[in-house]
Structures are given as C-alpha cells and as structure tokens.
N, C-alpha and C positions, 0 to 999 in steps of 0.2 A: 523543505530543508533537504538538500540532496548534495552529493559529492560533485555533481556536474553543474550545480547552480542553486543559489538560494533565492527564493522568491519565484513566482510563477513565470516572470519574463525571462529570468536567467535559466530556468529549467527548460523553457521552450527553446531558447537558443541552443542549449546543450543537447536537446533531443534532435533538433534539426541538423545540427553539425555532427551527430554521432560521437559526441565526446566521451572519453572514458575517465571515470573517476578513480581508477585503480592506482595504487602506489604502495610503498613499503608501509608496514604497520607501525604507527607511532603511539597507539593507545596503551600498549603494554609491551613488555620485553619479550619479543618473540625469537630471541637468539637461539633457543633450543629446538626450533622447528626447521626442517629441511627447506620449506618454502613459507614465506610470511608476507603476502600481499592482501590488501583489503581496499575497500572503497570508503574511506573516511572523509568527514567534513573537516578540513584541515584549518580553515580560517574562521571558525565559529566563535564569536564573542557573544555570549548570552545577553550581556548588558546592552548590546546594540539593538536587540530586538525585544527584550522583556523589560517592562517598565515598572510593574507593580509587585511581581512575584519576589519574595525574599529568596535570592538565588542559593544562599548557603543551605536552605532547608530542603532543597530539591536536587535531584540528581540530573545527569546530562540528558537522558531521555525525556525526563519531564521538561527540561528547558526546551528541548526540540518541540515537544507538544504545545507548550505554551506560546512559543514564538510562531509556530505555524498557525495556531488558532487565532492570534492577533492579526496575522497577515491576511487570513481568510476573511475576517470581519472587515478589515480595511479595504480588501479587494472588492467585497460586496457593497461597499459604500453605505454600510449600516452603521449609523451612530451607536456607539457603545451604550449610551444612555437609553436608546430604545430597545436594545437587546436586554438591558438589565431590568427594564420595566415589565417584561412578559415572562412567562414560563418558558424555560428552554432546556435543551438537552445537550450534554457533552458526551459523546461515546468515542473511546479510543481503544484501538486494538493493539495488542503487543505480544511478543513472544518472550522477551527476556525481562520486561519490567526495568528494574534498576540493577541488573546483574553485574553491570560495571562496578557499582558500589559494593556488591557482594564479593567480587574479586578482591577488592581492597580490604574489606573486613576479614576475609579468610587469610589474607596475608598477614594482617595484624595479629589475628588469633594464633596462628602458627609461630610467628616470630616473637610476640610479646605476651601472649596468654590472653584469654577472653576478657579479663578485667580491663585491658588496655584498648579494646576496640573503641572506636570513636562513636560516642552515643548520638551525635547529630547525624552522622552518616548512616548508623543503623536505623534511625527513624525514617530515612529516606527510602528504604528498601521496598516496602509494600507496593505492588503494581498498581493498586488503586490510586496511588498519588499522581499518575500520569494524567488522568482526566481532571482530578482535583486541581492540578497546577494550571491547566487551561482555563478552568472555571475561575480560579482565584486571580489569574492574570487579568482577566477581563471584568472582575469585580461582580460576578454573577451570584445572586442570592437564591432566587426562586429557580433552582436548577437541579436536574438529576444528572449526576456525574457517574458514568459507568465505564469500567475498564474490562474489555473482552480479551481473555488470554487464549484465544483459538489458534495460537502459534502463527504460521505463515499465511493463514487465511483470514487473520483477525481484522485487517483493514476492511475488507469486503463485508465481514460480519457487522462491523461498526457502522458502515454506510448503510446496510440493509436495515439495521435497527433504527437508525435515524429516519430512513425513508418511511418505515411503518409508523413511527411515532408522529411525524408530520402529516402523513397522509390520512391518519385516523383523527387528527385534530387534537391530539394529546398535548403536543408542544407546537408553538408558532415557528420556532427556529431550532435547528439541530446542527451542531458542530460535530462532524464525524471524520474519522480517519484512523491513523496508526502512527506509532513512534517506537523506535528502538535505537540503542547505541551499541557500537562495537564493543565486544567484551571478550576476555580471555576464555571464559566458561564455554561460549557458544563456538568460538573458533576452535578451541581444542577438541570439542565434541565432534564437530564435523570433520576435523582433522583425523580423529581416531576411526571415524567411519570410512575414511578414505575418499572423501568427497570434496576436499579443498583443492582447487586448481593451482598449479605452480605459478602461473603468470597471468592468465587472463581467462574470463568466463566466455564460453563459445556455445551458446544454446543451439541445439539441432545440428551442430557440426559433426561430421564423422569422427573428428579428433577431439571431441570435447572431453574435458578431464575433471569437471566439477564446478563448484561454486566459488565465488569470492564473497566473503561476508561484507556487509555494508551497513550503513546507518543512516538515520534521517527521520523525517516526519512529514506526513502530508494530511492536511485538514481541509474539508470542504464545508461551506455553509449551505444547508438545505432549508428551503421554505416552500410553501405551497405556491402554485402558479398565481392564484389570486393575490397573494401577499406580494410576490415579485412585481406583478403588473401595477398594483396600486401604488408602490413606492417607486416606480420607474427604474427597477433594478436591471442591470445588464445580466441576462440570462445566458450563461455559458453553455449549458446543456440541460437535458432532463434525465432524471433517474426514472427508467421505465419499469424496472422491477428487478428481482434477484431470486436466486435459488440456493438452498443450503441442504447438505445432507452430511451424515457421518456414517461411514461404513464399519469403522472399528475393525477392519480386516487385518491390518498389519501396523506395528508401530510406526514404520518409516516408509514402507513401500506403498505407492499409489495403487488403487484399484480402478482399472480403467472402465469396467462396467459401471461401478458406482458413480464415477465422475460423469460419465455420459448421461446417467439419470439426473444428475444435478444440472447439467446443461439444459436438459429437456425441462426440467422444473422452472429454471430461470426463464426460458422462452415462454412457457405457459403463463408464468406470473406476469411477465412484461407484455403479453399479448402480441408477440412476434413469432415468426417461424424461422428455421434455419436459412431459408432463402433471403430473408430481410437483413441478415447480418453482413456487413460489409468489411469488418475487420475483426480479428481476435487478438486481444492482448494476452499473450500465453503466460502461464506460470513460469515455464521455460527457465529452469534453474541451471541447465548446463550439465546435469548429472545423466549417466547412462539410463538409469531407470526412469527417471521422471519425464524426460523428453519423449521417449518412445511410447510410454503409457499415455501421456497427454495427447500425442498426436493420433494414436489409435482410437482414443475416446472420442476425439474430435471427428474422425472419419466415421465412427458409428452414427453420429448425429447428422453430419453434413454430407456423407457419402465421399466419392473418390476425389472430388474437387472442392475442398473447403476454401473459405476465403483466406486472404493473406493472414499470416499468424506470426506476430513479432514478439520478441522478448527484451524489455528495457533493462532486465538484469544484466545484460551484456555490457551496459553502460555504467549502472549505479550499484551493481553487485546485488546480493540478496539482503535486503534491509529488513528481513524477518517480519515483525508485525506491521511495519510500515509498507511493505512490499506492494500489497494489492491497493492500498490507498494512494500511493504514488503512482501505480499504474492507472488507477481511475482518473487521476489528475491528467496524466499523459493521454489518456483516451479522450478526455474533455477538451484538451488543447488540440488534439487531432481533429475532432469533430468541428471545433470552432474555427480552426486555421485551414482545414482542408489539406492535410498531409498524413503520411504514415512515417513514424520514426523507424529507424533501421534496427536490425539485429547486427551489432558490430562484431569485429573479430572473426568474421565468417570466411571459411575457405572452401568447404565442400559440404553440401547437405547430406546427412545420414540418410541412405535410402529406406531405412526403417521408419524415418520420420516423414519423408516425402511431402514437404510443404513448401510454400513460397514464404520464407521468413524475411523478405526485404533485406537482402544482405548488404550491410556497410554503408548504404547511402539512403537518405530519406527520399520519398517520392511524394508528388502531389496527388491527391485523391479526393473524389467527391464522396464523403462519408455521411451516412444518415443514422446508421445503428452500428454500435460497437459493443463487443462482448469482452468482459474482463475476468479472466480465469484465476482462481486461487486454489491450490491444494496444499494441505498441511499434514504434519505428522499426526498419527492417530486417526487418519481417514476423515479429517475435517475438510470438506469441500465447499467452496462458496463461489458463485458466479454472479456477476453484476452486469446488467444491461443498460447502457446509456444511449441516449438518442439526441441528435441535433435538434435544437429548438426551432420549430417551425410553427408560427401562430395558429394556422388553420388546423394542422395535425394535432397540435396540443389541445386546441378547443374540442376537437372531436373526441380525443381520448378522455378528456375531462367529462364530457356529456355521457360517454359510454360507461365510464366507471360510476358516475352518478346514478345512471339507470340500473346498474347492476346491483 
C-alpha cells in the first residue's frame, strides 16, 4: 500500500518509472504551515481490500496492515484455510500506531471536553491493534500477533522477528512488515525540528531540505524453503539474515559508528561479506544529518567504493514504521526483476555523501544480494539482507545451517 501504487505490480511499475507520490496534504488542515506536502494514498477505499474486518472498529493504519496482509497471502497463492490450520505469526512494525485517531480525539477533547470524545475511536488507538487487524482480517486463531514500535526501523525489526520465528520452527508462516498513516502529530513534530522539505524529498542531494511524510503498509509472507518447495510456491527472494542494535546515543541524531556495527552484524548473521552486496537500499531520509552519517557508516564497512545506494523515500516519502518494510519489498522486486529503482528529484550529489544513488532513472542490474538499511530515533538500527533465490545456493545454505 503506497502512494505510487497499490499492490506489488503497481508498486513495481511506480518504482521502475521513478514516480513521485507527493502532493498537497489532505489528511488534516495544514493551512497554518508554511509548506504542507506529503505522500498520501489518495484513492484508498478500505472496503475494496478488506472483507472480514469490521472497519469502524479499526483506524486507517490498521486498514492498511489488514489490506496488505491479505494481498501478501493472495500473492503467495496460499489458501487462507491452510494458513488458519497451522500456528502462525503476524508481526507489524509502526511508529505512530493510530496517531491519526489521536489527532481527532485531541480535537474533540479541546473543543467539546473529554466526555464528548468518541469511545469507538478511543478504542482504536492502541498500536497493538495493527497486528490484530491483520490476523482478524484473515480469520487466524492460532496466531501470535505482535506490534513492534521501534520507530522508523520497525519494519525491518518485524521481518527479522518473523525470520527467526520461522527459521527455528516455532511458526510455519509469518506475515511481517509495517504500517503507518499520515497524521498531524508526526508532521508537526518533524516540522518543528526543521526537517520537513518544502516541495520534494532529495536524498543525498547537495540541496536536500528534509523529508516528506508518507503513509502505507508493506507485508511479506515468510515460510521455510522446505514449505515453499513442497507447495510449489513462487519464491520471490530469500531472507538471508539481519542485524539489530541500539546505541541510545542521541534521541534523533544517528551514530555512524553504531550503524556500521549493525551492518557488520547483519553480514555475519547472513553469512555474506561486504563484497557480496550488490545494492544498498538506504534509509536515505533526505535530511542533512541522516544522509551524511549513513554514507560515512557505509564507507566504514565497504571502503571507498560501496555498491550503489538508493532511497525510495524520494518517491514514497518517509512512511515511518512502514518504511523499511516497503523498502524490503522494493529490494525483493529488484532482485526478482533485475533492476535498480532510482533516487528521484536528484540534481547534484553532496560531496560528503559521495555515493552512486542511481539518480532519476531506473537501471537494469544483475543482483544477487541486497542490503536494506533502517535507522530510527533513539538509536534503533536494523539491517536486513535479502538474496535472489537460486536453488543450488539455497540448498547449500540450508545444509550449512543444518550442520551448524
């Protein structure tokens, strides 16, 4: 669920075309701000995508999560009845939960008093309802539903959680990803920090001015290789491993040394080296501090000539807890289709970043291993490593891990 396309096929088309999802904010009254653009999903009708969930009981971010989960199961050609028959996991990362509903409740409290707040909307607020919405939409009963609130790295956290759960045999299937909706609270917070761009997001550009907030959801269905082969599933890619750390160094500023350690942790966990990585999907927010810190951390690990490093936030904005989940799906599509999506809105690369960000146009590429970066407030770092599915290599990895 993105501002440049709903569903994997439309998302792929948007990535290839370098489409921008930016436009004037419609989610709330932004007339008091000097600039007010975001990457919203303007044509989302939850009833088109969600069939079982009682929509009134859940907020917009939960609708996104439920819709994306249903699409992931359909894409996997997994009968819902088979999913319901086994123990499964739903893990959803988020930054804001249902903060859009909190905006509305706050307005009601200020204008009408606390007794006049809508009780149905108040019950929608807990962030845990995002994963519950996905499970309820699919009618899952023997399920663990987890919502991970590790801010802008939460999507990678959720996928890593699902990877471990399936790899250890605790669950047969895991639906993993992230979801968030545009809200006034987050827009105003970033605006006060001076990190909202007036017109467009320009990661790694000399003239970059900040982020555009965005919204959406990305969900992936994970299963063991044995399970996928046994049911004849189309395997889009493999999760090779991931790394997590939290430096707790600064509330908002990234720590490049800590992030470099996280990258090395991910490589070790995935059994790859820096030389194996063909593409980096950057966190790439378009802020002055993030882009330089991330680029420096990457050079610590990869040396003076790192692989190409792109940011899809230039197209879909910063979707908060959904960001790294949607980037993981972009990485998967890039591996499967043999291309690199562009970093759009690019004019001139900042010399302090000094990377090839594939400016403005997608290019064809033979990709085998892709790295997906995520950095979050509070020093939460998460790096996911994905690989192109190749039967012989996958069998060798399975044998090696079994021996270990």
